[in-house]
C-alpha positions, 0 to 999 in steps of 0.5 A: 628373686629380683636383681639389684639395681646395680646389676641391672645397670651393669648388665645393660652397660655390657649389652650396649658396649659391643654396639658402641664399639661397633658404631665407633668402628664404622665411623673410623673405618671406611668399609671396603667393597665386597660381596656379603654373605646373606642369611634368612630364617624361616620358622616352623612348628618344632622346626626351622630352616636357615638359608645361606647365600654364599659369596661364591660357589663352593665356599662352604666346606663342612659343618662341625658341632663344637658344643651341645647347641653350637655349630661351625660352618667351615669356609674355603674362602673368607667372607667379608660380611654377613647380612640378614634377609627377611624377618629376624628370628623371634625370641625363643626360636630354634636359631638364637645367634649367627656370626662370622669368626676367623673364616668360620660361621658360628651358629648358636641354637636353642637347647631344644634342637636335637637334630639338623639336616644340611642340603645344598640346593645350589653351588652358592646356597646352603640350607640347614633344617633344625628340629626340636624334640617334643615332650614325652607325653605329647608327640607334637609339643612340649608341655611348656609349649602346649601351655603357651599355646593356650594363651599365645596369639598367632604371630603373622611372621609364623606364616612364613613357615608355609614356604618351607616346602618350597625352599629346597630339597630337604626332608621335613619330619612330620609333626610328632616324629622324633628325629632319628638320633634323639635317643642316641643323644639322650643315652650319650649323656646329654641329660647328665651334664656337669654344671660347667656345661650347662652354662653353654646352653643358656638362653640370653637375657633381653635388653629390655628394661627389667621387670619386677618379680611381682609384675611377671610370672616368668622372665623375658628371654628374647634376644635383641637385634644388637645381641644377636649380631655380636653374640660371638664377640661378646666377652661372656662367650668365653667366660667361666662359670661363676662361683656360688655367691648367691643366686645369680643369672648366667651373665650375658647369656641369661637364664637357663630354660628347660622343658619343664618350665611353664611358659604360659599361665593357664587357669582351669578354674574349679567349683570352689571358685564359682559364685553362689548366685551363678549356676554351673556354666561350661563353654562348648568347644569344638572337637580337636579335629576341627580347624581353628577357623571353624572353632572361632566361627562357632563361638557364637553358637556355644551353649552353657550346660546346667546340670540343675536345669529343668529342661536340660536345654542349653542357652546360647552365649552372647559375644564371647571373647577370648582372654589371651595372656601374653605368650611365653618367649619359648613357646612357638606360635601356631600356624594359621589354620591349625588347631591346638590340642587340648592342654589336659583333660581337666582344662576341657572339662572344667566347668568355669574359668575364673576371670580373675586369673585371666586378668592376672595373667594380663597384668603380669605382662611386662610393661616395657616390651620389645618391638616384636612383643608389640607386634604380637599384641597388635595381631591378637585381634586377627588371630583365631581363637585356639580351642583351649582358650578361656572364655569370659563374658564381654560386658561391653557387647552384652550390657543386659547380662546380669552381674555377679554381686558376690565378693568372691571370684568372678565367673566368666561366661553367661550366667544362668538366671535360674537359681541352681544350688544355694541361692543368694539371700536365703535366710538362716532357717533355710540354711539350717535345713540345708545343713541337715540335708545331704550336700548336693553332689557336684556333677562335672560335664564336658563340652557335650554335656557328658559327665566326666571325672572331677578335675584333679586338685594338685594341692590335695594330690601333693599332700597325699604324695607327701604323706606316702613319702613320709611313710616310706611308701615310695612306690605308691607315691610315685604314680601320684607324683607323675599325675601332678607332673602331667598337669600344666596349670601347677605353679613352678614351685609346685612343679619343682617340688614334684620333680624332686619328690619323683627323684627321691622316690626313684632313688629309694626304689632303686637303692638296692639295684642302682644299675637298673634305676640308673637312667630313671634316676639321672633323667628325673634328677636332671629334670628337677635340677633344670627346672630351676637352676637357682633353686637351693636344691640344685646342690642336692641334685648334683650330689645325687647325680654324682652318687648315681654314677658312682653306684654304677661305676661311671666314675668319669661322669661322677667326678664331673658332677662332684667337682662341679658341686665343689666349685659351685657350692663349696660350702654344701655339706654333701660335697664331702659325702660325694668325694668320700663315695667317689674315693671309695669307688676309686679304691675298688677300681684300684685307682689309688692315686685318684682316690687319694685326691678325693679323700684329701679334699675331704680332709683338707676342706671339710675337717668337721664333716661327718664323712671325715672318719671314712675319708681318713680310712680311705686315705690311709688305704690309698697310701698303703696301696701306693706303698706310701707307708710313712704317709699312711702311718701318719693317717693311721695314727691320726685315726687311732687318736681321733677315734680310739675305738674305731677298730671295734666296729671295723676290725679290718682296720687292725689288718690295715695297721698291722700290714703297714707296721709289718712293711715298716719292719715294726714286727712286734707291733704288727703281731700285737695287732694280729693277736688283737684282731684274732681275739676279737672274734676267734672263729671269724672267716679268714683268721686261718690266713692270719694265723698262718702269716703269724706262724711264718713271722715267728718262724722267720724270727727263729721262734720255732716253738711259737710257730709250731704252736700256731701251726697246730692251733691252725690245724685244730681250728681250721682243719679243712682250709687251705691254710691248714694244709700249708701249716702241715707243710711247714711242719713237715718241711721244718721251715719255709720254702717259698718261691723261688726254689731250686732242686739243690735246696729242696733235695736237702729237705727231701733227704731229711724226710718228715712225718707224714711223708713229704710226698703225701703232704705235697699231694694233699696241699696240691689237691686243696686248692688250684690258686693258693700260692702254697698249693701251686708251689706244692705241685712243683715240689712234688715233681722235684721229689719224684725226680729225687726218688728216681721216678723220672717219667712221673717227674716229667709229667708233674713238671709238665702239668705245672708248666701248662697250668701256671705258665706265668709262675716264676718257678717255671724255669725250675720245672723245665730243668726238672724235665730236662734232667729226668729225660737225660736220666731216662734216655740213658736207662732206656738205651741201656735196656734198649727200651726204644719205645719209652724214649719215643714216648718221652720225645713225643710227649714233651715238646720242651725236651724237643725244644731244648734238645734241638736236632737229635744226635746220633744216639737219640736218632738211632733210638727214635728210629728203633722206637718207630720200627717197634711201633711198625712205622717204618717210614718215619724210622728209615727217615731218621736212619737215612742220615746214617747212610751218608759218607763217611760212615758213622762208626757207632750207628752206620753199620747198624743203620745199613743192616736195617736197610739191607734186611728190609730190602731183602725181605721186600725183594727190593733188588734195585734198592739193594743195588743202590744201597751197595753204591752208597756204602761202596767206600765204607770200611765195613766188617768182612762178614758184613761186606761178604753179605753185601757182595752176595746180596748184590750178585743176587740182586743183579741176577734177579734183575736179569743183569746177566753180565754183572751177575756172572762176574760177581758169581764167579768171584764168589764161587772162587772165594773159600772164605765165604759161607758155604751156602753162598758158594753153592748158590754161586755155583748153581747160577754159574751152572745155569749160565753154562746150560744156557750157553750149551757148554755141556762140559762146564755144565756137567762139572758145575751141576755135579759141584752144585749137588755136592755143595747143597748135599753138604748143607743138608748134612750140616743141617743148615737152614740154608739147605735147598733140596730144590737146587739138588733136584735141578742139578740132577735133572740137568745131569740126566739131560747132559748124559742122555745127550752125550749118549752116556745111557748107563750114567743117565739111568743112574741120575734117573734113579736119583731123581726118583727120590724127588718125585713120588708116585703122586707127583705130576712128574712121575709118568714122564719120568717113567716114560723117559726111563723106558726110553733110556732102557730101550736105547740101552737094548733092554727092550723087555725092561722098556716094554715092562715100564711102558705097559705099567705106565699105560695101565696105572696112568691111562689118562696121562698123555705119557700113557698114550705115548707108551701105548704107541711105543708098545705097538712099535715093539709088536711091529718089530717082533712080527718083522723079525718072524718073517725075516729069513732066519728069524725066530721068536724072541725068548720070553723072560721072567717077570723078576728079570724084567724088573731088575733094571728098575731096581738098580 
């Protein structure tokens, strides 16, 4: 669409105004002497290098990205001016503008730039390399560049790119390699930008004279030198996006280009345009691997292939010249020595290219060209012919070539003189015969003469795709559309239509799974929209982008697209649809305030939209969620009047109305709406909760009859639902007892009772659900009922389970109180029963009790210690009891704790700890009986520890005390007797041992458990020794006879005792008795050492008897009777 004359004049004026101001400033101001920052641009294939020579070393600080195609170089010191060195960037180059602004160097890049690399080869030099992304189907060039490379001549300035390798130590990506962050940039949303950001990516329009639409196939987007110098100071740089007042350009920044724009016109030709008189002709082109120079050198040797020839040989062509249309501004020129790859398979295999198409392409070149374009035109003759250049016949160099007289399209290339196919000038009869015959099949060959498939026909392919789309066969139409999209010779209008069809197919394919198709939908829709930003389908694309983001929950980007649609196209009907969908998604995300804004836009600006109903309902819901019930009521009344039967299709609308009326205390109206909702479909899922709410409402109003009716109806219809369990609870409790509750309140309910029993109702309700509020509260009520029923341990367990399961519940403090009360009751009962183990279990099992109880008091401490003792863990028990051994004495638990320690030490024989324990309680005013036990234990401990001095002192005190137990006096006397023996005090030892015998004999007579026969035996043995030493033989024999009671015949002591008795008789002078005892000992115990001693004694008896016989007056001793010899032993 062409612009008006006034718009062109205004545009030209805006372009020249900065230069006029600059010229005026130069005239008025004298420039100061300063260093100038130099810059030079070196272009390359899909890359370019910018070299900056700074005013001073280290002047550059850092580079930041300020926009999708804008960079800023921050300077440490200001630069006074910026000068260019070398050739300026050509139109469509990766570098578009460069300017100084407040100590910063701003760089405007092409939208094709996807990455850059910055290096510093010297302190005063900065090098930046920029890379452009190749298209998806071609790793080296985009489709637009590939198309342009067919017709674009090679610019001599492109040869400057050969110096890139020597310009610095930067890394240049190989041809076809995608920069590392291209995928990241695409995934980060660059392909789904709102329209407000698209204007920043615009390519500036040229200052050249406007060209009519009829005279050009695509507008010129090249930058003039004036624009490139003052771009950043231009007013259009900060301009906002204009409103949609018709098709416009993007201000001074020109028009938008995308990768889908076809910048060079390519005519592949086709069999339908071949002349009838000319045969099939194809130009043999060199292989893609050969260089352009070789391809140009072989142009003279190219042959045409005639499938219908007799011999099949190819005739050489003569003086073939390349028809080169003007290159598009966005297509970079190829470097010399490189060969452009084929644009598409159909271009290389097409039989003939029309000359008319080439002439039209030349005619479409603007008449007013920039100096750069003129230079390019001059260099066409020297540039090598690309591989895909369309060949046409040169009539000036080949005057003898036959001319085609047919009025149809002209064919390029040499013409075969031999008629092939239908010859010119045939008569009607021949035509009739030919019509009866089968049409001759057209054979398509490549440059080597090999048969190839028929070139695609975009119009027929598009028609077939449209048919499939009309039949909702989107998956079948999509491959067809992709094939058309891959073609490079289709018109921009067809490309745009195909791109939108692809977006439609993807939208339909992923209608049920929008998340899986999000990337594909957004990518295809953005590509279609960027194909022509002035297309009438741009609003559709913006709406689809917004809805696609809404479907996946990306509400931020969705809002950006929909707001951009509202600002650019406020009259577009889809705006209401977009805001309605956005508001509904915001409601699901609980973004009620944002949803209110979205729905309000629909109601305010689009009152006649088909989305008005949905937006009104959504706005009412947003008001209700925000507790703006008065405003919600206004919208609800509007919906009820505008669409009075809306609730039939959407019964949930009745719930919204009833809920709002209930909040506004319009109870009767709310109940009517609830009844209407129930009666529309009585068996609908969720009616149980509504019936429960209605029953509670009637019960709160005091209408118990209606409430009981609804509760019973709820039980009948929905017996297995949680609401039915709650209804049974209401009937059992005869009221509504909801959170918060207290034990005092519930105890009155427990006292009334219910049918069925309340504990059964609570248990059934708790098992019905884990999340329903009434089921959760039933768990706490169950714990309260168990406490009320004096089942304290079970109540503590239920309350603890409630706290663990629902720590954030508001009734957790009541559960804590139940645990504390139950523990107090259980502690008192357990202490009374001395059930210390239960106390220990409750104390360890309920941390809440320990937390609230704090440090254990003496009562609990003693109970816990006893519990540990019952479990056998004495260490923990005595750790707790150790507190009671401190002075002053604890009157209630001190002596008990002392007894536990005292008995433990005595059983273990820990005599040193007994002494330590005595020191700890030495100042205690203990009971006399306990003090006597302690004194005796202290004496015994000192005795066992060989503390002779302290032990004797304590034994003497104990032996003199008549108030101590008999066994203690007996042991005290025993230890005193042992001490007297050790001191050789025979008199004291004799008296004390006789007393020991008397005391322990008395204990035996009393059958005391403290009786100790061993102590009597030790005392008798001591008296036997004392009497023998004191030469009190008869008394010694008496003690021997008593000692016999403790020594049976099988005892090891028996032989020794008999030997000792014989010696005592011998001392007494009763030799016969002594001899009899010795003989008996030697006979009965021959292996005993005492038997040998007895034999020796018997020999002495014989020697003494013989001596008596030989002595003067001697006589043999008289023989005694056996009965007389045994008599002393019986005494």
